[in-house]
VOGU-3710 file (C-alpha; in Angstrom, 3 decimals, decimal comma):
1> mtefytlwtd> 18,943/-80,742/14,743  16,882/-77,683/15,557  14,685/-76,065/12,914  16,879/-72,947/12,620  20,682/-73,197/12,788  24,010/-72,052/11,298  26,907/-74,132/9,986  30,339/-73,761/8,440  30,469/-74,101/4,648  33,102/-76,273/3,009
11> aglqqigasi> 34,901/-73,082/1,963  34,764/-71,820/5,538  36,210/-75,067/6,916  39,045/-74,798/4,388  39,785/-71,302/5,674  39,877/-72,589/9,270  42,211/-75,421/8,258  44,500/-73,076/6,339  44,672/-70,610/9,230  45,733/-73,379/11,601
21> aqdkkftmpt> 48,300/-74,864/9,184  49,813/-71,500/8,252  49,439/-69,960/11,722  47,354/-67,148/10,253  44,140/-65,566/11,432  41,179/-64,658/9,297  38,206/-62,379/9,892  34,551/-62,449/8,811  33,700/-58,730/8,631  30,708/-58,958/6,257
31> avvgdgggtp> 27,131/-60,089/6,938  24,666/-61,110/4,211  20,871/-61,501/4,304  18,575/-63,266/1,804  14,890/-64,028/1,303  15,395/-67,585/0,029  13,704/-66,740/-3,238  10,357/-66,762/-1,451  10,664/-70,190/0,202  12,271/-71,538/3,408
41> viptkgmtrl> 15,982/-72,439/3,225  17,800/-75,564/4,418  21,509/-74,643/4,837  24,129/-77,030/3,400  27,924/-77,114/3,659  28,291/-76,942/-0,105  26,619/-73,511/-0,398  28,863/-70,779/-1,842  26,210/-68,044/-1,848  22,750/-67,347/-0,489
51> knlvwegtis> 19,769/-68,454/-2,581  18,683/-64,853/-3,110  20,785/-62,021/-1,620  18,753/-58,933/-0,585  21,180/-57,060/1,714  24,916/-56,984/2,570  26,681/-54,991/5,284  29,378/-54,951/7,943  29,453/-56,654/11,340  28,860/-54,185/14,183
61> sitqsrtnan> 30,000/-56,285/17,176  31,359/-59,688/18,215  30,932/-61,060/21,743  32,370/-64,192/23,293  30,030/-66,574/25,119  30,290/-66,527/28,914  29,706/-70,289/29,075  31,717/-71,494/26,054  34,954/-69,779/25,100  34,786/-71,310/21,585
71> tfvyefavpa> 31,404/-69,721/20,752  31,110/-66,179/19,397  28,009/-64,099/18,566  28,279/-61,918/15,452  25,846/-59,003/15,536  24,840/-56,615/12,762  22,032/-54,149/12,031  19,923/-54,004/8,858  19,134/-50,271/8,569  15,571/-48,934/8,687
81> dagpftvrev> 15,717/-47,731/5,062  16,505/-51,224/3,714  13,671/-53,374/2,331  10,998/-54,354/2,011  11,798/-58,076/2,091  11,391/-61,209/4,238  14,517/-62,516/5,992  14,841/-66,309/5,556  18,626/-66,864/5,287  21,784/-65,245/6,745
91> glkdengtlc> 25,524/-65,685/6,373  29,038/-64,377/7,108  31,791/-63,686/4,562  35,516/-63,417/5,116  37,580/-60,464/3,958  37,925/-62,067/0,484  34,155/-62,397/0,045  34,020/-66,167/0,643  30,794/-67,395/2,289  32,080/-69,121/5,449
101> ivgnfpdtqk> 28,926/-69,289/7,620  25,379/-69,931/6,378  22,125/-70,321/8,325  18,365/-70,281/7,952  16,145/-67,755/9,735  12,460/-67,621/10,822  10,383/-65,698/8,285  10,761/-62,089/9,466  9,348/-59,101/7,610  11,663/-56,109/7,084
111> pliedgsvrd> 9,378/-53,167/6,124  10,403/-49,667/5,079  10,143/-46,456/7,120  7,105/-45,357/5,129  5,424/-48,647/6,105  5,733/-47,722/9,784  9,173/-49,225/10,606  11,521/-46,637/12,139  14,083/-48,990/13,698  17,044/-51,015/12,478
121> miiripvhve> 16,630/-54,817/12,482  19,254/-56,376/14,796  20,406/-59,908/13,819  22,801/-62,100/15,856  24,550/-65,170/14,391  26,179/-67,675/16,810  29,427/-69,229/15,499  31,222/-72,179/17,117  34,975/-72,562/16,500  36,927/-75,579/17,750
131> nadsvsltvd> 40,180/-73,541/17,721  39,161/-70,075/18,939  42,690/-68,743/18,432  42,191/-68,925/14,668  39,367/-66,319/14,668  40,144/-62,593/14,847  37,791/-60,732/17,212  38,336/-57,273/15,684  35,544/-55,281/14,090  36,667/-52,199/12,202
141> plvvasngdv> 36,629/-49,540/13,602  35,581/-51,022/16,996  37,649/-53,487/19,031  35,456/-55,995/20,825  36,791/-57,371/24,106  35,729/-60,560/25,837  32,983/-60,383/28,478  35,556/-61,031/31,230  37,666/-58,084/30,120  34,585/-55,861/30,055
151> drkiavhneh> 33,554/-56,942/33,575  37,009/-56,230/34,991  37,165/-52,790/33,363  33,748/-51,878/34,778  34,755/-53,006/38,286  37,949/-50,897/38,206  35,982/-47,868/36,985  33,312/-48,152/39,706  35,955/-48,343/42,469  37,696/-45,162/41,310
161> geahqdirea> 37,114/-42,232/43,676  36,126/-39,837/40,867  33,763/-42,236/39,053  30,134/-41,135/38,641  30,930/-37,719/40,068  27,703/-36,237/38,623  25,621/-38,837/40,489  27,521/-38,237/43,722  26,958/-34,479/43,454  23,248/-34,939/42,719
171> laektaqate> 22,816/-37,222/45,749  24,708/-34,816/47,979  22,430/-31,973/46,885  19,261/-34,018/47,522  20,379/-35,152/50,985  21,538/-31,740/52,219  19,827/-30,031/55,152  16,411/-28,685/54,118  15,644/-24,979/54,600  12,677/-22,721/53,861
181> gkrgtaaiat> 14,033/-22,065/50,365  15,817/-25,346/49,558  14,625/-28,913/49,311  16,534/-31,556/51,267  16,290/-33,752/54,344  15,818/-33,108/58,033  15,551/-35,212/61,178  12,336/-35,617/63,199  12,313/-33,607/66,407  12,041/-35,302/69,790
191> qdevdegisn> 9,144/-34,412/72,107  11,539/-32,369/74,271  12,690/-30,396/71,213  9,048/-29,756/70,228  8,158/-28,587/73,741  11,280/-26,382/73,874  10,414/-24,766/70,511  13,975/-23,605/69,688  15,213/-25,831/66,817  14,608/-24,555/63,292
201> trfvtpkkll> 16,033/-27,591/61,464  13,791/-30,408/62,778  10,444/-31,739/61,531  7,440/-31,929/63,919  5,049/-34,893/63,579  1,262/-34,411/64,095  1,297/-36,684/67,148  4,002/-34,671/68,926  2,300/-31,389/68,025  -0,986/-32,640/69,508
211> cllknnylgl> 0,850/-33,692/72,661  2,367/-30,200/72,870  -1,058/-28,536/72,603  -2,726/-30,843/75,113  -0,037/-30,644/77,759  1,045/-27,031/77,495  -1,609/-24,764/76,009  -5,293/-25,626/75,510  -5,799/-28,210/78,263  -8,055/-30,392/76,058
221> dggtatglvk> -7,708/-33,643/78,026  -11,250/-34,523/79,157  -12,479/-30,942/78,657  -11,789/-29,989/82,295  -9,529/-26,968/81,805  -10,736/-23,790/83,464  -10,154/-20,171/82,428  -9,380/-18,269/79,238  -7,101/-19,081/76,297  -6,213/-15,843/74,489
231> fskgisiena> -5,822/-15,552/70,665  -3,818/-12,525/69,655  -5,361/-12,305/66,147  -8,417/-14,565/66,170  -8,780/-17,967/64,432  -8,611/-18,154/60,635  -10,125/-21,009/58,583  -8,651/-22,140/55,209  -6,034/-19,348/55,302  -8,806/-16,742/54,920
241> plysskslhs> -8,144/-13,148/56,029  -8,979/-12,521/59,671  -12,347/-10,902/60,347  -13,653/-12,203/56,981  -16,519/-14,608/56,317  -14,120/-17,515/56,921  -12,712/-16,598/60,296  -13,845/-16,787/63,926  -14,047/-13,242/65,287  -13,051/-14,163/68,818
251> dylyhdgtts> -10,332/-12,968/71,119  -10,648/-15,661/73,802  -11,705/-19,279/74,221  -13,323/-19,748/77,645  -14,205/-22,865/79,669  -15,783/-22,600/83,128  -14,656/-26,084/84,253  -18,144/-27,249/85,228  -19,893/-28,010/81,894  -18,917/-29,423/78,520
261> twhfvsgsen> -19,194/-26,003/76,874  -16,430/-23,879/75,335  -17,299/-20,223/74,602  -15,803/-17,953/71,943  -15,461/-14,562/73,665  -14,765/-11,146/72,150  -13,375/-8,077/73,949  -13,392/-9,331/77,549  -10,965/-11,034/79,891  -13,550/-11,386/82,683
271> aagatgngki> -14,074/-15,156/82,908  -17,097/-14,815/85,152  -18,982/-12,698/82,615  -17,808/-14,429/79,419  -20,794/-15,532/77,332  -19,530/-14,777/73,832  -20,985/-14,944/70,350  -20,566/-18,688/69,810  -19,789/-21,877/71,661  -19,047/-25,597/71,365
281> qggefrlges> -21,580/-27,408/73,500  -22,559/-31,090/73,647  -21,120/-31,865/70,215  -22,769/-28,801/68,635  -21,031/-25,753/67,223  -23,395/-22,926/68,153  -23,305/-19,572/66,430  -26,230/-18,352/68,541  -28,995/-19,706/70,734  -30,953/-21,198/67,810
291> tflkpvddvm> -28,367/-21,403/64,999  -25,866/-24,244/65,135  -24,189/-27,170/63,380  -24,520/-30,732/64,655  -23,892/-34,298/63,392  -27,047/-36,323/62,594  -26,874/-39,890/61,210  -23,220/-39,348/60,243  -24,001/-36,228/58,144  -23,800/-32,524/58,987
301> rmvtpygyvd> -27,045/-30,710/59,923  -27,301/-26,919/59,890  -30,148/-25,643/62,076  -31,728/-22,149/61,994  -34,939/-20,812/63,641  -36,799/-21,788/60,430  -35,711/-25,394/59,908  -32,695/-27,503/59,006  -30,732/-28,838/56,041  -28,657/-32,062/56,060
311> lgpynsnfch> -25,610/-32,331/53,820  -23,576/-35,514/53,338  -23,764/-39,152/52,148  -26,416/-41,273/53,905  -25,097/-44,368/52,059  -22,327/-45,433/49,699  -24,291/-44,589/46,517  -25,237/-40,903/46,845  -24,373/-37,604/48,509  -27,664/-36,377/50,022
321> frtdrekfyf> -29,102/-32,873/50,332  -32,218/-32,941/52,581  -34,380/-30,463/54,468  -37,608/-30,288/56,500  -38,820/-27,418/54,283  -41,227/-28,030/51,372  -38,809/-26,971/48,663  -35,343/-25,638/47,913  -34,587/-22,151/46,625  -31,431/-21,244/44,708
331> akpvyvegei> -30,729/-17,538/44,211  -28,329/-18,217/41,317  -28,438/-20,340/38,132  -27,786/-24,053/38,664  -25,431/-25,924/36,347  -25,451/-29,747/36,248  -22,644/-31,804/34,720  -24,365/-35,034/33,671  -27,983/-36,206/33,606  -30,925/-35,408/35,912
341> yagsdcsqrv> -33,325/-38,003/37,317  -36,601/-37,217/39,118  -39,501/-39,004/40,844  -39,916/-40,652/44,236  -37,566/-43,488/43,266  -35,304/-41,262/41,099  -35,999/-43,437/38,045  -37,514/-40,795/35,708  -34,859/-39,301/33,493  -35,193/-35,573/32,694
351> flqgdedagp> -34,130/-34,666/29,149  -33,052/-31,382/27,615  -34,434/-29,611/24,488  -38,137/-29,398/23,798  -41,376/-28,882/25,776  -44,917/-30,198/25,452  -46,812/-26,947/24,807  -44,702/-24,564/22,732  -43,122/-27,211/20,500  -39,452/-28,067/20,219
361> tknklvvrdg> -37,187/-25,260/21,398  -33,666/-25,231/22,728  -32,470/-24,805/26,311  -35,661/-26,110/27,976  -36,466/-29,204/29,984  -38,571/-31,911/28,349  -42,002/-32,623/29,867  -44,009/-35,729/28,968  -47,643/-35,135/27,952  -50,635/-37,212/29,075
371> agdiqcrlpr> -49,860/-39,956/26,540  -46,275/-40,180/27,711  -44,911/-38,629/24,479  -41,913/-36,305/24,326  -41,354/-33,663/21,654  -37,769/-32,970/20,672  -35,756/-30,914/18,230  -34,487/-32,380/14,959  -30,714/-32,791/14,534  -28,999/-29,584/13,507
381> styqngsaik> -28,030/-29,231/9,848  -24,602/-28,039/11,017  -23,832/-31,304/12,804  -20,889/-33,122/11,236  -21,786/-36,268/9,262  -20,649/-39,544/10,790  -17,847/-41,389/9,013  -19,080/-44,893/9,903  -22,165/-46,764/11,146  -21,741/-49,404/13,833
391> snacvvmrnd> -22,827/-52,964/13,036  -25,473/-52,911/15,789  -26,999/-49,546/14,728  -30,756/-49,296/14,070  -32,934/-47,136/11,804  -35,818/-45,170/13,414  -39,012/-45,218/11,288  -42,636/-44,206/11,857  -44,605/-47,438/12,009  -48,435/-47,360/11,825
401> ngsdnyhrsv> -49,546/-50,690/13,239  -53,236/-49,778/13,253  -53,390/-48,615/16,872  -50,606/-46,015/16,981  -48,154/-44,096/14,813  -45,104/-44,477/17,058  -41,536/-44,162/15,870  -39,723/-47,437/16,405  -36,172/-48,695/15,908  -35,680/-51,203/13,079
411> tkegfkawlg> -32,683/-53,567/12,894  -30,477/-53,876/9,821  -32,094/-57,193/8,871  -35,607/-55,751/9,211  -34,679/-52,710/7,117  -33,188/-54,938/4,389  -36,376/-57,037/4,341  -38,500/-53,855/4,041  -36,401/-52,818/1,002  -36,862/-56,270/-0,522
421> lstgtdkllw> -33,198/-57,169/-0,126  -31,848/-60,527/0,935  -31,431/-60,893/4,681  -28,937/-63,748/4,433  -25,310/-63,657/5,441  -22,251/-64,371/3,334  -20,356/-67,432/4,536  -16,804/-68,751/4,326  -17,180/-72,274/2,880  -13,490/-73,244/2,943
431> sgstkgtirl> -10,082/-71,722/3,697  -6,514/-73,016/3,651  -3,993/-73,537/0,850  -4,214/-76,424/-1,604  -3,585/-77,483/-5,174  -5,861/-80,490/-4,773  -9,423/-81,245/-3,683  -11,558/-78,713/-1,803  -14,466/-80,060/0,273  -16,952/-77,301/1,102
441> sesinnfkai> -18,855/-76,920/4,393  -22,155/-76,190/2,580  -23,641/-76,656/-0,881  -22,920/-73,795/-3,276  -26,527/-74,105/-4,462  -27,586/-72,346/-1,231  -25,938/-69,100/-2,372  -26,501/-66,600/-5,178  -22,828/-66,795/-6,147  -19,509/-68,167/-4,972
451> cilgrhnsgh> -16,162/-66,351/-4,793  -12,953/-68,379/-5,305  -9,624/-66,795/-4,244  -6,248/-68,062/-5,535  -2,690/-67,014/-4,648  0,521/-66,794/-6,709  3,952/-67,713/-5,340  4,946/-64,036/-5,589  2,115/-63,007/-3,254  -0,324/-61,797/-5,941
461> ygtaiippsl> -3,936/-62,957/-5,976  -6,674/-63,864/-8,435  -10,427/-63,907/-7,827  -13,401/-65,404/-9,687  -17,120/-64,929/-8,857  -19,705/-67,172/-10,561  -23,384/-68,077/-9,915  -23,950/-71,782/-9,153  -26,386/-71,985/-12,067  -23,522/-71,291/-14,515
471> ysngrdltip> -21,068/-73,632/-12,798  -22,269/-77,098/-13,750  -20,707/-80,366/-12,584  -17,516/-81,201/-14,492  -17,032/-77,643/-15,696  -13,622/-75,947/-15,321  -13,248/-72,333/-14,111  -9,963/-70,559/-14,954  -8,796/-67,908/-12,474  -6,140/-65,533/-13,922
481> itgtgnandf> -3,435/-64,207/-11,569  -2,655/-60,542/-12,289  0,256/-58,352/-11,283  2,950/-61,051/-11,617  4,369/-59,777/-14,905  3,335/-62,986/-16,661  -0,025/-63,010/-18,430  -0,094/-66,832/-18,446  -0,202/-67,317/-14,649  -3,500/-68,996/-13,694
491> irvrkdnsmq> -5,346/-71,552/-11,545  -7,998/-73,858/-13,092  -10,708/-75,230/-10,767  -13,196/-77,989/-11,682  -16,577/-78,482/-9,997  -17,044/-82,161/-9,119  -20,370/-81,517/-7,400  -22,084/-78,832/-5,274  -19,942/-79,747/-2,226  -16,539/-80,375/-3,869
501> lrvvaeayss> -14,106/-78,428/-6,085  -10,729/-79,550/-7,423  -7,618/-77,758/-8,789  -6,843/-79,420/-12,138  -4,158/-77,082/-13,486  -2,050/-74,110/-12,366  1,052/-72,101/-13,209  3,426/-70,840/-10,466  0,625/-70,639/-7,911  0,224/-71,590/-4,270
511> giiavmglk> -3,247/-72,902/-5,113  -6,696/-71,985/-3,800  -6,781/-70,291/-0,378  -10,498/-69,512/0,177  -14,050/-70,156/-1,123  -16,862/-67,797/-0,045  -20,636/-68,219/-0,500  -22,352/-64,921/-1,336  -25,990/-64,233/-0,441
//
């Protein structure tokens, strides 16, 4: 038999027998839940009630097994405001209050809403009936149908022409023809439709648009087109206004058919005399004879009569900003989000706050002096105090070692030693649950004191702390258990030797659960 199960009680079997003999049906509309009195429960047929009832309510649904017509699952919900308790036993009662089904349950906590539980606890109890006709499948006020009935009803509903009308309407709206003001769908235009340029309901792909431009307008295949291409309003970049700092102020794009140069021409349709204000030549975008953009080592280089600047990543780690000039000049303030590193190998970190000459001040870069020292401001008095210190935190102290007065970080253990405190660590010598002998992992004589923790059956605890010097061999230590409502609840522990303790007496306890050595 499995560890957790349900069974019919003798009273429940009598009800089944009577229903068959008298051709009557009976129902089990009530569910009960218990905590077993604090211990696991083994269900028996002779049970007439739970060991310790903590909740009673009505069944919310009954479903019939898909694989076994004689098996039913009774489901009910323990509300969120019920508790707190631990569920260890469950049962079903008939309409007269007779316990017909009883079962044990894995220890499951049922907290209250104020403990963080905001949901009902759903419990399902499987019930097997040899004669299924004797069990009524009605749950007041709901009528629970078999799974087959439910499946057939769903199939009929789905096939009805008006079913899910809201979904059908939503899909129809999403798949309607797209327009400038309405989202929807549209077909992709053919190349002929793109070239014709008449349809206003088709999408144009980038590939077909490029084919249109190459074959019909700019003549970009191989750069051999000859003549002028006219722009009625110039060429705008990034949707900027025409004739602004982000537009090309050209009326024509000219190619003479003999070189690899395209010219941007303003105010002239005379191809023979078109020189223009800018041109694309040999992979360079020229804004004049000595000012142009060109790719160098996969980055962009801007060249002027005075030098150049490269902008772009030279590798996968950084975005580079290089020039052949001796220094950079910025006409506006520079803001940096993050840290700044300097030096030939970019390994020297530049700090903020403080300087070497004028003393600590705010909003200045730190400069190291000849000895490599850095001055810095003290923490502000308005800074909020920390609520906790991490376990790996260190204390910074001025330490005169004879050759310098440097500030150095000191670990927690070093700081404790400086204060004359013990640097040892508390240790768990034993843990578990016993009313017998306790064998420790280390002698209690190695610690300043030991802490013994006991537990009561009700979940309350008792603690005793004693120095080893006062806990001689053969001596008994009584640990009172408080909070149980009984002043006589206790655990008595005897010391056999420095490595072994033994429970010699107790009252309603679970025994000793832990022994700790304290440094």
